[in-house]
Structures are given as structure tokens and as C-alpha cells.
C-alpha positions as CSV (number, residue, x, y, z in Angstrom):
1,M,5.5,12.8,-22.3
2,K,4.9,16.3,-23.6
3,P,2.5,16.6,-26.5
4,G,4.2,17.1,-29.8
5,K,7.6,16.0,-28.5
6,P,7.5,12.2,-28.3
7,T,10.8,10.5,-27.5
8,H,12.0,8.0,-30.1
9,L,12.0,5.1,-27.7
10,Q,8.4,5.4,-26.5
11,L,5.6,4.7,-28.9
12,K,2.6,4.0,-26.8
13,E,1.6,7.7,-26.7
14,V,2.8,8.3,-30.2
15,F,0.1,5.9,-31.5
16,E,-2.5,7.6,-29.3
17,S,-1.6,11.2,-30.0
18,E,0.3,11.8,-33.3
19,I,-1.7,9.2,-35.2
20,N,-5.0,10.6,-33.9
21,T,-3.9,14.2,-34.8
22,S,-3.0,13.1,-38.3
23,S,-6.4,11.4,-38.6
24,H,-8.2,14.6,-37.6
25,Q,-6.2,16.7,-40.1
26,N,-6.9,14.2,-42.9
27,N,-10.5,13.6,-42.1
28,Q,-11.9,15.9,-44.7
29,E,-9.5,14.8,-47.4
30,D,-10.4,11.1,-47.2
31,P,-13.0,9.9,-44.7
32,K,-12.1,6.3,-45.5
33,D,-8.7,6.8,-43.8
34,E,-10.1,8.1,-40.6
35,K,-9.2,4.9,-38.8
36,S,-5.7,4.8,-40.1
37,G,-4.7,8.4,-39.7
38,I,-2.6,8.4,-42.8
39,N,-2.7,10.2,-46.1
40,P,-4.4,8.2,-48.9
41,P,-1.9,6.2,-51.0
42,T,0.1,8.1,-53.5
43,T,0.4,6.5,-56.9
44,V,3.6,6.9,-58.9
45,G,3.5,5.0,-62.2
46,N,2.3,1.6,-61.2
47,I,3.6,1.9,-57.7
48,Q,1.5,2.8,-54.7
49,T,2.9,4.2,-51.5
50,T,1.4,5.4,-48.2
51,M,4.4,7.4,-47.1
52,N,3.4,11.0,-46.3
53,S,6.7,12.5,-47.5
54,L,7.8,12.0,-51.1
55,H,11.2,12.9,-52.3
56,P,11.1,15.9,-54.7
57,H,12.9,13.8,-57.4
58,I,10.6,10.9,-57.1
59,Q,9.1,11.2,-60.5
60,Q,12.4,11.8,-62.2
61,N,14.4,9.0,-63.8
62,P,18.1,9.3,-62.8
63,S,20.4,6.5,-63.8
64,N,21.3,3.4,-61.9
65,I,19.4,2.9,-58.7
66,S,16.5,5.2,-59.3
67,N,15.3,3.0,-62.1
68,P,16.9,-0.4,-61.7
69,T,14.6,-2.0,-64.3
70,N,15.8,0.2,-67.1
71,F,18.2,-2.1,-68.9
72,S,18.7,-3.6,-72.3
73,S,16.7,-6.4,-73.8
74,N,19.7,-8.7,-73.7
75,N,20.1,-8.1,-70.0
76,Q,16.4,-8.7,-69.5
77,N,16.7,-12.1,-71.1
78,N,19.7,-13.0,-69.1
79,M,18.9,-11.4,-65.8
80,I,18.0,-14.7,-64.0
81,Q,20.0,-17.7,-65.1
82,K,21.5,-20.9,-63.5
83,V,24.2,-20.1,-60.9
84,N,27.6,-19.8,-62.5
85,Q,29.4,-23.0,-61.3
86,N,32.8,-21.3,-61.6
87,Y,32.2,-19.7,-58.2
88,S,34.1,-21.6,-55.5
89,F,32.1,-20.6,-52.4
90,G,29.8,-23.4,-51.3
91,K,29.2,-24.7,-54.8
92,D,28.9,-28.3,-53.5
93,Y,26.0,-27.3,-51.2
94,F,24.5,-24.1,-52.5
95,D,21.8,-25.6,-54.6
96,E,20.5,-27.9,-51.8
97,V,20.7,-25.2,-49.1
98,Y,18.8,-22.7,-51.3
99,K,16.3,-25.3,-52.4
100,N,15.5,-26.2,-48.8
101,L,15.1,-22.5,-47.8
102,L,12.7,-22.1,-50.7
103,L,10.6,-25.1,-49.6
104,D,10.5,-23.7,-46.0
105,E,9.5,-20.3,-47.3
106,L,6.5,-21.8,-49.1
107,R,5.2,-23.2,-45.8
108,F,5.8,-20.0,-43.8
109,C,4.2,-17.8,-46.5
110,Q,0.9,-19.3,-45.5
111,K,1.3,-17.7,-42.0
112,I,1.3,-14.2,-43.4
113,N,-1.8,-12.5,-44.7
114,C,-0.5,-9.6,-46.8
115,N,-3.8,-7.8,-46.3
116,Y,-4.2,-8.3,-42.6
117,M,-4.6,-4.5,-41.9
118,T,-8.1,-4.8,-43.4
119,L,-9.0,-7.1,-40.5
120,Q,-7.5,-4.8,-37.8
121,N,-9.8,-2.3,-36.2
122,D,-7.5,-0.2,-34.2
123,I,-4.1,-0.1,-36.0
124,C,-2.9,0.9,-39.4
125,D,0.2,0.5,-41.7
126,K,1.6,3.8,-40.5
127,M,1.6,2.6,-36.9
128,R,3.4,-0.6,-38.0
129,A,6.0,1.5,-39.8
130,I,6.6,3.5,-36.6
131,L,6.9,0.3,-34.6
132,V,9.4,-1.3,-37.0
133,D,11.4,1.9,-37.2
134,W,11.7,1.8,-33.4
135,I,12.6,-1.9,-33.4
136,I,15.4,-1.3,-36.0
137,D,16.8,1.4,-33.7
138,V,16.6,-0.8,-30.6
139,H,18.1,-3.8,-32.5
140,N,21.0,-1.6,-33.6
141,K,21.6,-0.1,-30.1
142,L,21.7,-3.6,-28.6
143,N,24.0,-4.8,-31.3
144,M,21.9,-7.9,-32.0
145,N,22.2,-10.6,-34.7
146,K,20.9,-9.6,-38.1
147,K,18.5,-12.5,-38.2
148,T,16.9,-11.4,-35.0
149,L,15.6,-8.3,-36.6
150,F,14.0,-10.0,-39.5
151,Q,12.6,-12.8,-37.5
152,C,11.1,-10.3,-35.1
153,V,9.2,-8.5,-37.9
154,F,8.0,-11.9,-39.2
155,I,6.6,-12.7,-35.7
156,I,4.8,-9.4,-35.6
157,D,3.2,-9.9,-39.1
158,A,2.3,-13.5,-38.4
159,Y,0.7,-12.5,-35.1
160,L,-1.3,-9.6,-36.6
161,S,-2.4,-11.9,-39.5
162,K,-4.0,-14.1,-36.9
163,C,-5.0,-11.9,-33.9
164,I,-6.7,-8.5,-33.5
165,I,-4.7,-6.0,-31.3
166,E,-5.4,-2.6,-29.8
167,K,-3.1,0.2,-30.7
168,K,-2.1,0.6,-27.1
169,N,-0.6,-2.8,-27.1
170,L,1.2,-2.7,-30.5
171,Q,4.5,-1.6,-29.0
172,L,4.1,-4.4,-26.4
173,L,3.7,-6.9,-29.2
174,G,6.9,-5.5,-30.9
175,M,8.8,-5.9,-27.6
176,A,7.6,-9.5,-27.1
177,A,8.4,-10.4,-30.7
178,L,11.9,-9.0,-30.3
179,L,12.3,-10.9,-27.1
180,V,11.2,-14.2,-28.6
181,A,13.4,-13.6,-31.7
182,S,16.4,-12.7,-29.5
183,K,16.0,-15.9,-27.5
184,E,16.2,-17.9,-30.7
185,N,19.2,-16.1,-32.2
186,E,21.3,-14.4,-29.5
187,V,24.0,-16.0,-27.4
188,N,23.1,-13.5,-24.6
189,Y,19.7,-12.0,-25.1
190,P,18.6,-8.8,-23.3
191,S,16.7,-9.2,-20.0
192,L,13.0,-8.3,-19.8
193,Q,13.9,-5.3,-17.7
194,T,16.0,-4.0,-20.5
195,F,13.0,-4.0,-22.8
196,I,10.9,-2.3,-20.2
197,L,13.5,0.4,-19.8
198,L,13.8,0.9,-23.6
199,S,10.0,1.5,-23.7
200,E,10.5,4.1,-20.9
201,N,8.3,1.9,-18.6
202,A,5.3,2.1,-20.9
203,Y,4.5,-1.5,-19.8
204,T,5.1,-3.7,-16.8
205,L,7.1,-6.9,-16.6
206,E,3.9,-8.9,-16.2
207,E,2.4,-7.4,-19.3
208,L,5.5,-8.3,-21.3
209,K,5.5,-11.8,-20.0
210,D,1.8,-12.3,-20.8
211,M,2.4,-10.9,-24.4
212,E,5.3,-13.3,-24.9
213,I,3.2,-16.2,-23.9
214,K,0.4,-15.1,-26.3
215,V,2.8,-14.8,-29.2
216,I,4.2,-18.3,-28.6
217,Q,0.8,-19.9,-28.1
218,N,-0.9,-18.2,-31.1
219,L,2.1,-19.0,-33.4
220,E,2.4,-22.5,-31.9
221,C,6.2,-22.0,-31.5
222,D,6.5,-22.2,-35.3
223,I,8.5,-19.0,-35.9
224,L,11.8,-20.0,-37.5
225,A,10.9,-18.8,-41.0
226,P,13.5,-18.2,-43.6
227,T,14.2,-14.5,-43.9
228,A,15.2,-12.1,-46.6
229,E,18.4,-11.6,-44.7
230,E,19.3,-15.3,-45.0
231,F,18.6,-15.4,-48.7
232,F,20.6,-12.3,-49.3
233,S,23.6,-13.4,-47.2
234,I,23.8,-16.7,-49.1
235,N,23.7,-15.0,-52.5
236,A,26.1,-12.2,-51.4
237,D,28.7,-14.7,-50.3
238,Y,28.2,-17.0,-53.3
239,F,28.6,-14.1,-55.7
240,E,31.5,-12.6,-53.8
241,F,30.0,-9.1,-53.0
242,T,32.5,-6.9,-51.3
243,E,31.9,-5.6,-47.8
244,I,30.5,-2.3,-48.9
245,Q,28.3,-4.0,-51.5
246,K,26.9,-6.3,-48.8
247,Y,26.1,-3.4,-46.5
248,F,24.5,-1.5,-49.4
249,G,22.2,-4.5,-50.0
250,Q,21.5,-4.8,-46.3
251,F,20.5,-1.1,-46.3
252,F,17.7,-1.8,-48.7
253,L,16.8,-5.1,-46.8
254,D,16.3,-3.2,-43.5
255,A,14.2,-0.6,-45.3
256,S,12.0,-3.2,-46.8
257,L,10.8,-4.2,-43.3
258,I,9.1,-0.8,-42.8
259,D,6.7,-1.0,-45.7
260,Y,3.6,-3.2,-45.0
261,H,2.8,-3.3,-48.7
262,L,6.0,-5.2,-49.4
263,L,4.5,-8.2,-47.7
264,K,3.0,-9.1,-51.1
265,Y,6.6,-10.3,-52.0
266,K,8.2,-13.4,-50.8
267,Q,11.4,-13.0,-48.7
268,S,13.5,-14.7,-51.4
269,T,12.1,-12.2,-54.0
270,I,13.1,-9.2,-51.7
271,A,16.5,-10.6,-51.2
272,V,17.1,-11.1,-54.9
273,A,15.8,-7.6,-55.7
274,C,18.2,-6.1,-53.1
275,G,21.1,-8.0,-54.7
276,Y,20.0,-6.8,-58.1
277,I,20.0,-3.2,-56.9
278,V,23.5,-3.7,-55.7
279,I,24.5,-5.0,-59.2
280,K,22.9,-2.0,-60.9
281,F,24.3,0.6,-58.5
282,F,27.9,-0.7,-58.6
283,N,27.7,-1.5,-62.3
284,L,28.7,-5.2,-61.8
285,N,28.7,-7.5,-64.7
286,G,27.4,-10.9,-65.2
287,A,26.4,-11.8,-61.6
288,N,23.2,-13.9,-61.3
289,L,21.2,-13.8,-58.2
290,I,18.8,-16.7,-58.3
291,V,19.0,-20.5,-58.6
292,D,16.6,-22.4,-60.8
293,N,15.7,-25.2,-58.3
294,T,12.8,-27.3,-59.5
295,N,11.1,-24.2,-60.9
296,Q,10.8,-22.6,-57.4
297,G,13.0,-19.7,-58.1
298,V,11.9,-16.1,-58.4
299,N,10.9,-14.9,-61.9
300,A,12.4,-11.9,-63.6
301,K,9.2,-9.8,-63.5
302,E,8.8,-10.2,-59.7
303,V,12.4,-9.1,-59.2
304,K,12.0,-6.0,-61.4
305,D,8.7,-5.0,-59.7
306,C,10.2,-5.5,-56.2
307,A,13.4,-3.6,-57.1
308,K,11.3,-0.7,-58.3
309,D,9.1,-0.7,-55.2
310,L,12.2,-0.8,-53.0
311,C,13.8,2.1,-54.7
312,L,10.6,4.1,-54.4
313,L,10.4,3.2,-50.7
314,M,14.0,4.4,-50.1
315,R,13.2,7.7,-51.8
316,N,10.1,8.2,-49.6
317,L,12.0,7.3,-46.5
318,W,14.7,9.8,-47.2
319,D,12.6,12.8,-46.1
320,S,10.4,10.8,-43.7
321,F,10.4,11.1,-39.9
322,L,11.2,7.4,-39.9
323,R,15.0,7.7,-39.6
324,A,16.3,4.6,-37.8
325,T,17.5,2.8,-41.0
326,K,19.1,5.9,-42.5
327,N,20.9,6.8,-39.2
328,K,22.1,3.2,-38.8
329,Y,23.7,3.1,-42.3
330,F,25.2,6.6,-42.0
331,S,27.6,5.1,-39.4
332,D,31.2,4.0,-39.9
333,K,30.2,0.5,-38.8
334,Y,28.4,0.1,-42.1
335,L,30.9,2.1,-44.2
336,N,28.5,5.0,-44.5
337,V,26.6,3.4,-47.4
338,A,23.6,5.7,-46.7
339,Q,25.9,8.6,-47.7
340,L,26.9,6.7,-50.8
341,Y,23.2,6.5,-51.7
342,E,22.5,10.1,-50.9
343,N,25.4,11.3,-53.1
344,Q,23.5,10.0,-56.2
345,L,20.1,11.7,-55.4
């Protein structure tokens, strides 16, 4: 691979060249970030982001989506209420299904250390972002199930919360995680050779098989965690979002996977925040996005904080070199919802 011209589907050399170059350039600005190779976090209001490219309008306050938490006190008090029982979809089972997902989520939350990068010696959050961007692209090209993507990223974070990894093997971990997740969710999952080809032969079949075994062993086969995609899909169906509204929410859901710092939020919180963004963007009235099940639901403050972080993340991604999510949702398959978002910038 030629220096300075990395292909999108091969990351091994990107981690070893571009990240190191960035580290050298930023060494004098912040010696503390020499390991990570990223610019120091940029603070906007109460939000901190590590993206290098900030949208020029980031500190402005346009209406609707740019500031989803700017709403009246009446709406604040009523933002999260008991589900409206007039909805017909799944009303007999919704409460129990949602309650069980929340209980499962509490158990799986213990598998993720939202500060695991402090324990890693050779990788950083920017490398993780590059990896997830690549996985989103591969997942889209292979036309995989939505849950496969989110479960794959959960496996990556759970593994990195428990095990130290070298940067040369980070893409290998991503490939193994996607393989394991696809075996759980796909009717016909891709062959090992397909993954090797997608990485442009950066690894061997034996290396991929060994990493798959390591993932399964270290996570003890306990990988079927509830994902934000599941929570969002249930809420979107229950509250009768239109197709374009669902895709718009999924646009933000996919983007949420890229930012390591969003691990501080539960999957259910991210899902509700994405639904809340849909409501604000499309000026919907009266839809509630959370169920009060034995006080395990998401509180209003968490939803507002998460929605604000998601909107800032999307702004940062817009001018970033991480383009898989944006390219995916500029397609007709997803009704060009990325264009819909871009039109309001």
C-alpha cells in the first residue's frame, strides 16, 4: 500500500502509518496524546469530542436538530411518560418485552468498561473509530442484518474491556467480531475467505480462526446483549414512525457506534435519544419514547444529554474522513436521509 493513499478496506497499515504521523504532528501540542495520535479533546459547552474536524456551524444554535434539548418547560415535564395505551401495535406485550430487555441490559452493561482505553497501551479511540467506520462499510456492502452491526461493536468493546491488544491486530479483532455476530444473526453468513479478501489479505485464515476462538473464550460465549437497534426498532414500531423517520433515527444510531465516549450511555438511552431527535426534527407531537417499567426506564436528563452528544457527533462526522455512515444513508435504499439532514445545516 502506498504511503498517504490507504485503501478504505485495509486498516492494518492505516493504524501503523496515519496514526503515527498524526502522533508526530501533534507531539508538541499535547505530549499526553503521543500514544493516541489524536488531537486533544475539543470542548463545546459541556460536551467533549475528540474528532479532529469540527463543523463550522458547531457553536451556532440552529433550530430543531442542532439543539434538540431547547424546548418549553411543559414539554420538559412531559417528555418521558407512560406509553400511550391507544397505540395498537404490540400493546399486550410491549411492557413485558421492554422490561426484559432492560433487565438484560443491566447484566450486559457490566461487561463494558467505558474507560477501557486508559488500560490499552497500543490503541486509541481514533483507531477504534476508524475500525468501526470500516465495519459499517463492510456490513453495508454485505447487506447484513441490522443487529449484526451493533452486536459486532458490542463484542469489540467487551473484548477490549477485558483484553489488551496490539494495534496491528485491531482490524483482526473487528473481523472476528463481525464473523461471530454474523454467525448469530445471519441466515447465510460470509465465509472466512470473504473477510480475508475484504481486508486485502492483511491477515491469514489461521489468524482469523485463532482470533475468533479468543473472542469466544474471553467472552465465554455470552454475547447476545440487547442493542440500541433493538430498543429503537421496538419504540419506532410502537409509536408508528414512518419509513423515512425510522431511517433517520437509524442514521444517528449507526453514527453513535463510532464515538467511544458514547459508551457512557446505556443502549436504551441511545435508542430513546435517537427517537427523540426524530420527534424534534420532524416536529411530531405527543409521542413518548420510554416505558416506566419498575423504575428502570431512562430519565429525561440522560435523554437530553445523549441527544445533545449525538447531534454534536453528527456535526463532527460531517466533515470527517470517516464517511461510511454518511455514504450509507445518502443512498436511495435509505431514502437519502443524510441529504435531509444536510439540507438543514
